VOKE-226154 format. One line per 2 residues: number of its first residue (from 0); their letters; for each residue x, y, z of N, C-alpha, C. Coordinates in nm, 3 decimals, decimal comma, padded with zeros to 5 digits. Layout:
REM VOKE-226154
NUM	A	X/Y/Z/X/Y/Z/X/Y/Z  ... .
//
This chain:
REM VOKE-226154
0	MR	-00,393/-02,261/00,331/-00,499/-02,215/00,421/-00,447/-02,224/00,564  -00,472/-02,119/00,645/-00,432/-02,121/00,783/-00,541/-02,182/00,868 .
2	SL	-00,504/-02,251/00,976/-00,604/-02,306/01,067/-00,639/-02,203/01,172  -00,759/-02,218/01,229/-00,807/-02,124/01,330/-00,842/-02,201/01,455 .
4	RT	-00,791/-02,155/01,569/-00,825/-02,214/01,698/-00,925/-02,122/01,766  -01,031/-02,178/01,820/-01,131/-02,093/01,883/-01,096/-02,068/02,028 .
6	TT	-01,151/-01,961/02,084/-01,139/-01,934/02,225/-01,267/-01,975/02,295  -01,264/-01,981/02,426/-01,376/-02,035/02,502/-01,487/-01,935/02,517 .
8	IG	-01,610/-01,982/02,500/-01,727/-01,898/02,519/-01,795/-01,943/02,647  -01,823/-01,850/02,736/-01,893/-01,886/02,859/-02,035/-01,927/02,828 .
10	GS	-02,086/-02,018/02,906/-02,222/-02,062/02,887/-02,246/-02,191/02,961  -02,369/-02,235/02,963/-02,404/-02,354/03,039/-02,421/-02,475/02,953 .
12	LV	-02,387/-02,467/02,824/-02,411/-02,577/02,731/-02,337/-02,701/02,777  -02,414/-02,811/02,790/-02,367/-02,941/02,836/-02,270/-02,926/02,953 .
14	AA	-02,304/-02,835/03,046/-02,228/-02,814/03,169/-02,082/-02,788/03,141  -02,051/-02,723/03,033/-01,913/-02,691/02,999/-01,911/-02,563/02,921 .
16	SF	-01,789/-02,512/02,897/-01,779/-02,391/02,816/-01,808/-02,424/02,672  -01,853/-02,322/02,600/-01,889/-02,343/02,460/-01,802/-02,258/02,370 .
18	SA	-01,756/-02,318/02,261/-01,686/-02,240/02,160/-01,720/-02,296/02,025  -01,704/-02,216/01,921/-01,736/-02,262/01,787/-01,652/-02,187/01,687 .
20	VL	-01,622/-02,253/01,575/-01,551/-02,191/01,465/-01,637/-02,203/01,342  -01,645/-02,097/01,262/-01,722/-02,104/01,139/-01,635/-02,060/01,024 .
22	IL	-01,636/-02,135/00,916/-01,571/-02,092/00,794/-01,676/-02,080/00,689  -01,657/-01,992/00,594/-01,755/-01,973/00,488/-01,705/-02,037/00,361 .
24	SG	-01,750/-02,049/00,270/-01,724/-02,083/00,134/-01,849/-02,090/00,059  -02,908/-04,076/01,824/-02,888/-04,212/01,816/-02,759/-04,260/01,874 .
26	TA	-02,687/-04,330/01,797/-02,565/-04,389/01,846/-02,472/-04,396/01,728  -02,345/-04,399/01,762/-02,249/-04,413/01,654/-02,276/-04,542/01,579 .
28	GA	-02,263/-04,534/01,447/-02,285/-04,652/01,367/-02,425/-04,661/01,311  -02,507/-04,561/01,337/-02,641/-04,562/01,277/-02,631/-04,560/01,126 .
30	ED	-02,724/-04,624/01,062/-02,715/-04,633/00,917/-02,742/-04,498/00,850  -02,690/-04,478/00,731/-02,716/-04,357/00,656/-02,863/-04,351/00,617 .
32	RG	-02,920/-04,229/00,613/-03,062/-04,214/00,580/-03,076/-04,154/00,441  -03,043/-04,231/00,343/-03,058/-04,184/00,206/-02,936/-04,108/00,159 .
34	PG	-02,941/-04,064/00,032/-02,826/-03,996/-00,025/-02,803/-03,860/00,041  -02,678/-03,820/00,048/-02,643/-03,691/00,105/-02,526/-03,632/00,030 .
36	SD	-02,493/-03,508/00,062/-02,385/-03,438/-00,006/-02,299/-03,364/00,095  -02,168/-03,361/00,070/-02,077/-03,282/00,153/-02,046/-03,148/00,087 .
38	KG	-02,133/-03,104/-00,004/-02,113/-02,978/-00,074/-02,091/-02,864/00,025  -01,990/-02,782/-00,001/-01,959/-02,671/00,087/-01,878/-02,711/00,209 .
40	GK	-01,827/-02,834/00,213/-01,751/-02,882/00,328/-01,601/-02,877/00,306  -01,528/-02,853/00,415/-01,382/-02,848/00,409/-01,321/-02,904/00,536 .
42	AV	-01,207/-02,973/00,520/-01,127/-03,009/00,637/-01,065/-02,882/00,693  -01,057/-02,874/00,826/-01,005/-02,754/00,890/-00,877/-02,790/00,964 .
44	DQ	-00,882/-02,807/01,097/-00,764/-02,849/01,172/-00,743/-02,999/01,157  -00,620/-03,042/01,175/-00,586/-03,182/01,155/-00,651/-03,269/01,261 .
46	AP	-00,718/-03,374/01,217/-00,781/-03,469/01,308/-00,676/-03,567/01,360  -00,706/-03,640/01,468/-00,614/-03,742/01,517/-00,580/-03,843/01,408 .
48	AG	-00,465/-03,904/01,420/-00,418/-03,998/01,318/-00,522/-04,107/01,295  -00,554/-04,131/01,169/-00,647/-04,236/01,132/-00,793/-04,197/01,140 .
50	VE	-00,823/-04,071/01,178/-00,961/-04,024/01,190/-00,990/-03,926/01,076  -01,100/-03,947/01,007/-01,140/-03,860/00,896/-01,288/-03,827/00,910 .
52	LT	-01,317/-03,709/00,964/-01,454/-03,669/00,994/-01,511/-03,582/00,883  -01,632/-03,612/00,841/-01,701/-03,535/00,739/-01,849/-03,526/00,777 .
54	TL	-01,926/-03,446/00,703/-02,070/-03,436/00,724/-02,143/-03,445/00,591  -02,272/-03,473/00,599/-02,357/-03,479/00,481/-02,487/-03,406/00,509 .
56	LP	-02,539/-03,339/00,407/-02,672/-03,280/00,409/-02,751/-03,332/00,290  -02,883/-03,335/00,298/-02,961/-03,382/00,183/-02,946/-03,286/00,065 .
58	EK	-02,951/-03,338/-00,054/-02,945/-03,256/-00,174/-03,071/-03,172/-00,191  -03,182/-03,219/-00,132/-03,311/-03,153/-00,153/-03,393/-03,158/-00,026 .
60	IS	-03,457/-03,046/00,010/-03,554/-03,043/00,118/-03,682/-02,980/00,065  -03,790/-02,990/00,143/-03,918/-02,934/00,102/-03,974/-02,849/00,215 .
62	VD	-04,015/-02,726/00,183/-04,070/-02,634/00,282/-04,221/-02,623/00,263  -04,296/-02,647/00,371/-04,441/-02,630/00,367/-04,471/-02,481/00,353 .
64	NN	-04,546/-02,444/00,252/-04,570/-02,303/00,226/-04,662/-02,236/00,328  -04,735/-02,315/00,404/-04,823/-02,258/00,506/-04,752/-02,247/00,642 .
66	SK	-04,695/-02,355/00,688/-04,631/-02,357/00,820/-04,486/-02,309/00,817  -04,425/-02,309/00,698/-04,282/-02,276/00,680/-04,190/-02,383/00,741 .
68	KT	-04,247/-02,496/00,778/-04,166/-02,600/00,841/-04,096/-02,687/00,737  -03,979/-02,739/00,776/-03,907/-02,833/00,692/-03,830/-02,928/00,783 .
70	AI	-03,784/-03,039/00,727/-03,705/-03,137/00,801/-03,576/-03,163/00,723  -03,467/-03,174/00,797/-03,334/-03,194/00,737/-03,266/-03,307/00,812 .
72	TA	-03,192/-03,391/00,743/-03,109/-03,491/00,808/-02,964/-03,447/00,801  -02,902/-03,429/00,917/-02,760/-03,393/00,924/-02,682/-03,516/00,969 .
74	TV	-02,582/-03,554/00,892/-02,507/-03,676/00,919/-02,360/-03,645/00,939  -02,302/-03,702/01,044/-02,158/-03,692/01,066/-02,098/-03,831/01,045 .
76	KN	-01,985/-03,839/00,976/-01,924/-03,967/00,941/-01,776/-03,968/00,979  -01,729/-04,085/01,015/-01,586/-04,108/01,035/-01,540/-04,204/00,928 .
78	EG	-01,477/-04,149/00,826/-01,433/-04,231/00,713/-01,290/-04,281/00,731  -01,235/-04,263/00,851/-01,099/-04,309/00,877/-01,094/-04,453/00,925 .
80	AQ	-00,975/-04,495/00,968/-00,953/-04,632/01,013/-00,946/-04,643/01,164  -00,956/-04,529/01,236/-00,949/-04,529/01,381/-01,073/-04,462/01,439 .
82	DS	-01,108/-04,502/01,562/-01,220/-04,438/01,631/-01,189/-04,291/01,657  -01,294/-04,208/01,660/-01,275/-04,064/01,674/-01,247/-04,020/01,816 .
84	GP	-01,297/-04,093/01,916/-01,299/-04,041/02,051/-01,407/-03,935/02,063  -01,415/-03,864/02,177/-01,523/-03,766/02,198/-01,515/-03,651/02,098 .
86	VR	-01,626/-03,624/02,031/-01,637/-03,512/01,936/-01,777/-03,454/01,950  -01,803/-03,345/01,880/-01,939/-03,291/01,876/-01,967/-03,230/01,740 .
88	LL	-02,094/-03,239/01,702/-02,145/-03,177/01,581/-02,227/-03,056/01,620  -02,206/-02,943/01,552/-02,291/-02,826/01,569/-02,380/-02,811/01,447 .
90	VV	-02,506/-02,772/01,469/-02,602/-02,746/01,362/-02,650/-02,603/01,379  -02,613/-02,513/01,287/-02,635/-02,370/01,304/-02,712/-02,314/01,184 .
92	GF	-02,815/-02,233/01,212/-02,897/-02,174/01,106/-02,868/-02,027/01,086  -02,886/-01,981/00,962/-02,861/-01,842/00,924/-02,976/-01,789/00,839 .
94	DG	-02,997/-01,658/00,850/-03,092/-01,587/00,766/-03,231/-01,650/00,779  -03,292/-01,688/00,667/-03,429/-01,739/00,671/-03,443/-01,880/00,723 .
96	LT	-03,332/-01,953/00,740/-03,338/-02,090/00,791/-03,311/-02,089/00,941  -03,411/-02,129/01,019/-03,400/-02,132/01,165/-03,411/-02,275/01,214 .
98	VT	-03,310/-02,323/01,285/-03,312/-02,458/01,341/-03,392/-02,454/01,471  -03,500/-02,531/01,477/-03,587/-02,529/01,595/-03,562/-02,645/01,689 .
100	NV	-03,506/-02,756/01,638/-03,475/-02,870/01,724/-03,386/-02,968/01,650  -03,296/-03,029/01,726/-03,216/-03,140/01,673/-03,227/-03,253/01,775 .
102	EG	-03,278/-03,365/01,733/-03,306/-03,475/01,825/-03,181/-03,518/01,901  -03,189/-03,518/02,034/-03,079/-03,564/02,117/-02,970/-03,461/02,140 .
104	CS	-02,994/-03,336/02,101/-02,891/-03,232/02,110/-02,938/-03,116/02,198  -02,845/-03,028/02,236/-02,875/-02,917/02,326/-02,870/-02,785/02,251 .
106	AI	-02,968/-02,698/02,278/-02,970/-02,566/02,214/-02,851/-02,483/02,261  -02,788/-02,413/02,168/-02,680/-02,321/02,201/-02,742/-02,193/02,257 .
108	PE	-02,697/-02,147/02,374/-02,753/-02,023/02,429/-02,741/-01,908/02,330  -02,842/-01,821/02,330/-02,846/-01,712/02,232/-02,720/-01,627/02,234 .
110	GD	-02,667/-01,600/02,353/-02,549/-01,517/02,363/-02,423/-01,583/02,312  -02,425/-01,713/02,290/-02,308/-01,786/02,243/-02,314/-01,820/02,095 .
112	LP	-02,422/-01,779/02,028/-02,433/-01,806/01,885/-02,337/-01,718/01,806  -02,289/-01,766/01,692/-02,208/-01,680/01,605/-02,290/-01,559/01,559 .
114	EG	-02,229/-01,444/01,552/-02,301/-01,326/01,503/-02,347/-01,352/01,360  -02,471/-01,320/01,333/-02,528/-01,345/01,202/-02,611/-01,470/01,197 .
116	SN	-02,593/-01,560/01,295/-02,677/-01,680/01,300/-02,798/-01,652/01,387  -02,900/-01,735/01,372/-03,023/-01,715/01,448/-03,056/-01,831/01,540 .
118	SG	-02,984/-01,942/01,528/-03,017/-02,061/01,605/-02,904/-02,161/01,592  -02,898/-02,254/01,688/-02,795/-02,357/01,680/-02,812/-02,462/01,788 .
120	FA	-02,766/-02,582/01,760/-02,769/-02,693/01,854/-02,633/-02,762/01,854  -02,593/-02,815/01,970/-02,468/-02,890/01,984/-02,501/-03,035/02,017 .
122	CP	-02,435/-03,126/01,945/-02,464/-03,269/01,956/-02,337/-03,343/01,996  -02,319/-03,374/02,125/-02,198/-03,444/02,168/-02,202/-03,593/02,132 .
124	LD	-02,087/-03,646/02,096/-02,071/-03,788/02,066/-01,955/-03,842/02,148  -01,979/-03,947/02,227/-01,870/-04,006/02,305/-01,764/-04,066/02,214 .
126	NL	-01,807/-04,120/02,101/-01,712/-04,181/02,007/-01,785/-04,210/01,877  -01,712/-04,198/01,768/-01,763/-04,240/01,637/-01,664/-04,341/01,582 .
128	AA	-01,707/-04,464/01,576/-01,618/-04,573/01,536/-01,571/-04,555/01,392  -01,459/-04,617/01,361/-01,406/-04,613/01,225/-01,510/-04,666/01,127 .
130	GA	-01,538/-04,589/01,023/-01,634/-04,630/00,921/-01,779/-04,609/00,959  -01,806/-04,554/01,078/-01,944/-04,538/01,125/-01,996/-04,398/01,095 .
132	SK	-02,127/-04,382/01,107/-02,190/-04,253/01,088/-02,302/-04,237/01,190  -02,341/-04,113/01,211/-02,451/-04,084/01,302/-02,539/-03,978/01,236 .
134	AY	-02,668/-04,009/01,219/-02,762/-03,919/01,155/-02,851/-03,853/01,259  -02,876/-03,723/01,241/-02,960/-03,646/01,332/-03,080/-03,589/01,256 .
136	DV	-03,197/-03,600/01,319/-03,318/-03,539/01,263/-03,323/-03,393/01,305  -03,323/-03,303/01,207/-03,322/-03,159/01,232/-03,457/-03,101/01,192 .
138	DA	-03,524/-03,037/01,286/-03,646/-02,963/01,257/-03,609/-02,817/01,235  -03,668/-02,755/01,134/-03,634/-02,617/01,102/-03,753/-02,548/01,038 .
140	TY	-03,745/-02,416/01,033/-03,838/-02,337/00,953/-03,758/-02,259/00,851  -03,824/-02,224/00,741/-03,757/-02,149/00,634/-03,850/-02,038/00,586 .
142	DL	-03,805/-01,914/00,602/-03,879/-01,798/00,553/-03,845/-01,780/00,405  -03,938/-01,818/00,319/-03,912/-01,816/00,175/-03,905/-01,676/00,118 .
144	ST	-03,929/-01,574/00,200/-03,916/-01,437/00,152/-03,772/-01,388/00,156  -03,680/-01,476/00,201/-03,539/-01,438/00,206/-03,453/-01,560/00,175 .
146	TG	-03,323/-01,547/00,192/-03,231/-01,659/00,172/-03,213/-01,735/00,302  -03,154/-01,853/00,296/-03,131/-01,931/00,417/-03,010/-02,021/00,402 .
148	KI	-02,935/-02,037/00,513/-02,814/-02,119/00,513/-02,808/-02,205/00,638  -02,730/-02,312/00,629/-02,706/-02,402/00,742/-02,558/-02,432/00,748 .
150	CL	-02,508/-02,458/00,868/-02,365/-02,486/00,885/-02,346/-02,603/00,980  -02,255/-02,695/00,946/-02,227/-02,814/01,026/-02,078/-02,824/01,059 .
152	PV	-02,029/-02,763/01,167/-01,891/-02,787/01,210/-01,882/-02,915/01,294  -01,771/-02,988/01,281/-01,741/-03,103/01,365/-01,617/-03,068/01,446 .
154	QS	-01,630/-03,071/01,578/-01,525/-03,022/01,667/-01,482/-03,128/01,767  -01,370/-03,100/01,834/-01,334/-03,176/01,953/-01,441/-03,151/02,058 .
156	SD	-01,447/-03,234/02,159/-01,556/-03,225/02,257/-01,558/-03,092/02,331  -01,442/-03,028/02,348/-01,437/-02,900/02,418/-01,447/-02,781/02,324 .
158	GS	-01,458/-02,806/02,196/-01,473/-02,699/02,099/-01,345/-02,626/02,064  -01,231/-02,673/02,113/-01,106/-02,602/02,088/-01,051/-02,627/01,948 .
160	TT	-01,097/-02,732/01,883/-01,047/-02,768/01,752/-01,164/-02,803/01,661  -01,161/-02,752/01,539/-01,262/-02,785/01,439/-01,197/-02,871/01,331 .
162	FW	-01,242/-02,995/01,319/-01,182/-03,088/01,224/-01,240/-03,071/01,083  -01,367/-03,034/01,075/-01,437/-03,028/00,947/-01,551/-02,929/00,961 .
164	QQ	-01,584/-02,862/00,853/-01,702/-02,776/00,855/-01,768/-02,771/00,719  -01,898/-02,794/00,718/-01,979/-02,783/00,596/-02,064/-02,657/00,606 .
166	GP	-02,034/-02,562/00,519/-02,112/-02,440/00,516/-02,045/-02,322/00,585  -02,123/-02,214/00,610/-02,267/-02,205/00,584/-02,299/-02,220/00,435 .
168	VP	-02,382/-02,318/00,405/-02,419/-02,349/00,268/-02,569/-02,321/00,250  -02,609/-02,261/00,136/-02,750/-02,226/00,120/-02,837/-02,342/00,075 .
170	FG	-02,962/-02,337/00,114/-03,070/-02,410/00,049/-03,155/-02,307/-00,022  -03,203/-02,338/-00,142/-03,286/-02,240/-00,209/-03,339/-02,290/-00,342 .
172	TT	-03,415/-02,202/-00,408/-03,470/-02,233/-00,540/-03,471/-02,107/-00,624  -03,451/-02,123/-00,752/-03,463/-02,012/-00,845/-03,601/-02,008/-00,908 .
174	NP	-03,689/-02,101/-00,863/-03,824/-02,110/-00,918/-03,924/-02,127/-00,804  -03,956/-02,018/-00,731/-04,044/-02,029/-00,615/-04,182/-02,081/-00,654 .
176	SP	-04,247/-02,148/-00,556/-04,380/-02,204/-00,581/-04,477/-02,157/-00,474  -04,511/-02,028/-00,470/-04,595/-01,975/-00,361/-04,736/-02,033/-00,358 .
178	NA	-04,788/-02,080/-00,470/-04,924/-02,133/-00,475/-04,931/-02,284/-00,458  -04,815/-02,348/-00,447/-04,810/-02,493/-00,428/-04,813/-02,525/-00,279 .
180	PA	-04,847/-02,649/-00,243/-04,845/-02,686/-00,100/-04,707/-02,675/-00,038  -04,603/-02,703/-00,117/-04,467/-02,699/-00,065/-04,372/-02,650/-00,173 .
182	TP	-04,259/-02,597/-00,128/-04,155/-02,551/-00,221/-04,030/-02,635/-00,203  -03,982/-02,702/-00,310/-03,858/-02,779/-00,299/-03,737/-02,685/-00,304 .
184	LL	-03,640/-02,710/-00,218/-03,517/-02,633/-00,215/-03,398/-02,724/-00,239  -03,298/-02,674/-00,311/-03,179/-02,752/-00,344/-03,059/-02,702/-00,266 .
186	LG	-02,976/-02,795/-00,220/-02,853/-02,760/-00,149/-02,757/-02,688/-00,243  -02,696/-02,581/-00,192/-02,599/-02,507/-00,271/-02,659/-02,409/-00,369 .
188	TD	-02,790/-02,382/-00,355/-02,860/-02,288/-00,444/-02,909/-02,168/-00,365  -02,875/-02,046/-00,411/-02,927/-01,925/-00,347/-03,076/-01,915/-00,372 .
190	NK	-03,150/-01,885/-00,268/-03,295/-01,878/-00,281/-03,339/-01,749/-00,349  -03,436/-01,762/-00,441/-03,501/-01,646/-00,500/-03,625/-01,618/-00,416 .
192	PV	-03,624/-01,511/-00,337/-03,733/-01,489/-00,242/-03,870/-01,479/-00,308  -03,971/-01,532/-00,238/-04,109/-01,522/-00,283/-04,169/-01,396/-00,220 .
194	AP	-04,157/-01,285/-00,289/-04,208/-01,158/-00,237/-04,205/-01,056/-00,348  -04,294/-00,957/-00,345/-04,287/-00,850/-00,445/-04,152/-00,781/-00,439 .
196	GG	-04,093/-00,761/-00,555/-03,961/-00,698/-00,560/-03,850/-00,790/-00,516  -03,879/-00,920/-00,510/-03,779/-01,014/-00,461/-03,693/-01,073/-00,569 .
198	DE	-03,688/-01,009/-00,685/-03,608/-01,064/-00,794/-03,460/-01,052/-00,768  -03,421/-00,953/-00,689/-03,279/-00,932/-00,663/-03,244/-00,983/-00,524 .
200	LP	-03,150/-01,076/-00,516/-03,109/-01,132/-00,389/-03,022/-01,033/-00,312  -03,018/-01,046/-00,179/-02,925/-00,964/-00,102/-02,783/-00,984/-00,151 .
202	KT	-02,704/-00,879/-00,147/-02,566/-00,887/-00,193/-02,487/-00,981/-00,102  -02,399/-01,059/-00,163/-02,310/-01,143/-00,086/-02,168/-01,095/-00,106 .
204	GL	-02,079/-01,146/-00,024/-01,940/-01,104/-00,037/-01,876/-01,096/00,099  -01,757/-01,038/00,104/-01,677/-01,037/00,225/-01,751/-00,974/00,341 .
206	GR	-01,811/-00,856/00,321/-01,878/-00,787/00,430/-01,992/-00,869/00,487  -02,068/-00,935/00,400/-02,183/-01,014/00,445/-02,139/-01,138/00,519 .
208	DV	-02,022/-01,192/00,486/-01,983/-01,321/00,537/-01,893/-01,317/00,658  -01,871/-01,199/00,718/-01,793/-01,191/00,840/-01,883/-01,236/00,956 .
210	LP	-01,841/-01,340/01,029/-01,925/-01,396/01,134/-01,850/-01,402/01,266  -01,832/-01,288/01,337/-01,768/-01,296/01,468/-01,854/-01,378/01,562 .
212	LG	-01,792/-01,465/01,642/-01,866/-01,547/01,735/-01,902/-01,469/01,858  -02,005/-01,521/01,933/-02,057/-01,458/02,051/-01,951/-01,413/02,149 .
214	AA	-01,962/-01,444/02,272/-01,874/-01,388/02,373/-01,730/-01,429/02,353  -01,704/-01,531/02,277/-01,567/-01,577/02,258/-01,487/-01,482/02,172 .
216	GA	-01,549/-01,421/02,074/-01,481/-01,327/01,987/-01,402/-01,390/01,876  -01,423/-01,519/01,842/-01,351/-01,577/01,729/-01,433/-01,556/01,604 .
218	AL	-01,367/-01,528/01,493/-01,441/-01,507/01,369/-01,368/-01,574/01,257  -01,443/-01,604/01,153/-01,382/-01,671/01,040/-01,450/-01,626/00,913 .
220	VA	-01,372/-01,596/00,811/-01,429/-01,552/00,684/-01,371/-01,637/00,575  -01,456/-01,672/00,477/-01,405/-01,739/00,360/-01,428/-01,651/00,240 .
222	AG	-01,329/-01,640/00,154/-01,346/-01,566/00,030/-01,331/-01,665/-00,082  -01,442/-01,693/-00,152/-01,439/-01,791/-00,261/-01,409/-01,928/-00,206 .
224	AA	-01,348/-02,010/-00,291/-01,321/-02,147/-00,253/-01,201/-02,159/-00,162  -01,111/-02,062/-00,165/-00,987/-02,073/-00,090/-01,014/-02,062/00,060 .
226	GL	-01,086/-01,958/00,104/-01,114/-01,941/00,246/-01,003/-01,866/00,316  -01,034/-01,758/00,386/-00,937/-01,684/00,464/-00,980/-01,689/00,609 .
228	WW	-00,886/-01,705/00,701/-00,917/-01,728/00,840/-00,854/-01,622/00,928  -00,925/-01,574/01,024/-00,867/-01,492/01,130/-00,966/-01,484/01,243 .
230	SR	-00,925/-01,425/01,357/-01,017/-01,405/01,471/-01,014/-01,261/01,513  -01,127/-01,216/01,568/-01,133/-01,082/01,621/-01,237/-01,078/01,731 .
232	RR	-01,224/-00,982/01,822/-01,316/-00,975/01,934/-01,442/-00,903/01,896  -01,555/-00,957/01,937/-01,684/-00,894/01,912/-01,701/-00,778/02,007 .
234	PA	-01,750/-00,660/01,961/-01,767/-00,545/02,051/-01,857/-00,580/02,167  -01,823/-00,522/02,284/-01,902/-00,548/02,404/-02,039/-00,483/02,394 .
//
């Protein structure tokens, strides 16, 4: 697998330039908030010696059928033997899943979002100690009439390097519950939309998964488990 370096995206996020890489397929040391999964996650560029960054998402979330609201816990971990130094976690929503807030994080300007995404937040960390983790409360909405995905890249503080990325990975159900108070969704499951004629999901594949980034023009595509990487400029 080839590594991808992102280019700089102009913007005012945390008073610095913003960049992001996407691949398809509190304080440091806060305790883990229940079981989580790194499903759909991959190491990308090499992290500093002794640093091993990963993320976790809950195996199951629940969407209120009236408000469409849901809550997700996104966790970043350093499973290495050395402190990470400054890094940042991005939380990005796609399709029917829209990230509305991440506690302690800054919204990514609309013009700097990856093409195909609808929302995103950047969460800077001064340092993540060896063996420590940091959990973030993510507020989101989910339109159950379509599919929805979330993506968690972990980058250097300036966004020039992506050490790890989970997703974009789907949440969904093959057994919708439109008449229930809430619908449970499972990580890594394509959603079966709750709508007339919704038996057939939107087609997936290479064309659907091309995600050129905003003004920076970096893009990344994954084909199957292997993942293919390249960059291209987004049309003006």
